[in-house]
N, C-alpha and C positions, 0 to 999 in steps of 0.2 A: 595700502598696507594690507598684507595677508595675515589674517587672524584665524584662529580655529573656527570662529563663527562665520567667517566669510567663505570658507571652503565648502565645496559640495559635500553633502553628507553621504552620498552613495546609497545603495539599496538598503532597505531595512532587513532585519533578520528574517521576518516573514517572507519577504520577496525572495531572499536567498533560498530559504527552505522550499518555497513553492517551485522555484526554478530547478532545484535539485530533484524534487520528486517528479516534476514534469519531464525532465530529461530521461527518466527511467521507464516511462510509460510504453506499453506496447502500442503498435499501430492500430489495434482494435482488440476488443474483448475475445474475439474468436481465436486470437493467437495464444490464449491461455489454455494450453492443452495438457497441463500437469495432471497428476493422478487425482481421482475423486475418492478412492478407497485405499486402505492399506497403510503401510509404514512409509514415512518419508524422513530422511535424514538431511538436515540442513547443513550446507557447507560452513566451514569456520568463519568465513568473511560475512556471513549472514547472522549466525548465532555463535558468538565468540565466547559466551559464558552461559552457564545454565543448561537447560534442556535443549538437545539438538535433534532427538529422534521423536517423531510424533506419529500417533495412530489416528489417521483421518476418520476412522469409524467411531472415534470417541469425540463427541461434540465440543467439549472444552479444549481438548488438545488441537482439534481442527481450527477452532477460533483463534487459539494462541499462535499456531503456525501462521495463519493468514495475517494476523496482526504484526507478527515479527517480519514476515516477508515484505509486506507493504511498507513498513518503516525502514527496513535495512537491506532489502534485496536490491541487486543491481539489475540493469536492463536485461541481461541474459538470464537472470534467475527467474524473473516473473513468468515467462511462458512455460518453463519446465517445472516450476513449483506450484503454480496456481492453476486452478481449473475454472473455466468460465462459468459453468453452471453452479458450481459450489460458491464462487464469489458472488454471483447475482443473488442466489438464494439466501446467503448469509448477510448480504450487504445491510439490510435494515438494522441489524444488531451490530455488525462489525463496524459500521460507520460511527457508532457511539464509543467505540473502544480505541480508535486510531486518533491521531492528532488532527486538529482542524485543518492544517495544511495538507495532509494526506487526503482527507475527506474532500476538501474543496477541489483539489487538482483532479482527483478521479471523477468526481461528479461533474465538474466543468467539462472534462474531456469526453466522458461517457454519460450523456444525459439519461440513458436507460437505468443507470444506478440510482440517480436522484428520483426517477419515477418509481422505481421499485421501493425505495424508502418511503415515499409519500403514500403509495398504495397500501403499504403495510401499517401505516400509522392509523 
């Protein structure tokens, strides 16, 4: 007899989120060649409400842009909107502002981010 309890439960919500974020990752941090300074306007599919234009020379705006792109950006957005050196430099703080799933996927894939965070602690 097939009951709701006998059926396979499938992946957890956390597993689904991790897979979603992992599918968007670049092949390496060196692919992140976006701007390090100046104005950046996020596409509507990344920032559909609120602030869309960010000044990377203003630390709070830069952090907000990176947080938004890491959570909402698609695979093609990451290399053009994120900069490797900025990401690595901000990672110790940025990792505390993103979801656990985003943080874990990025640090599992790019161990240098986890090292950067532990060295800053």
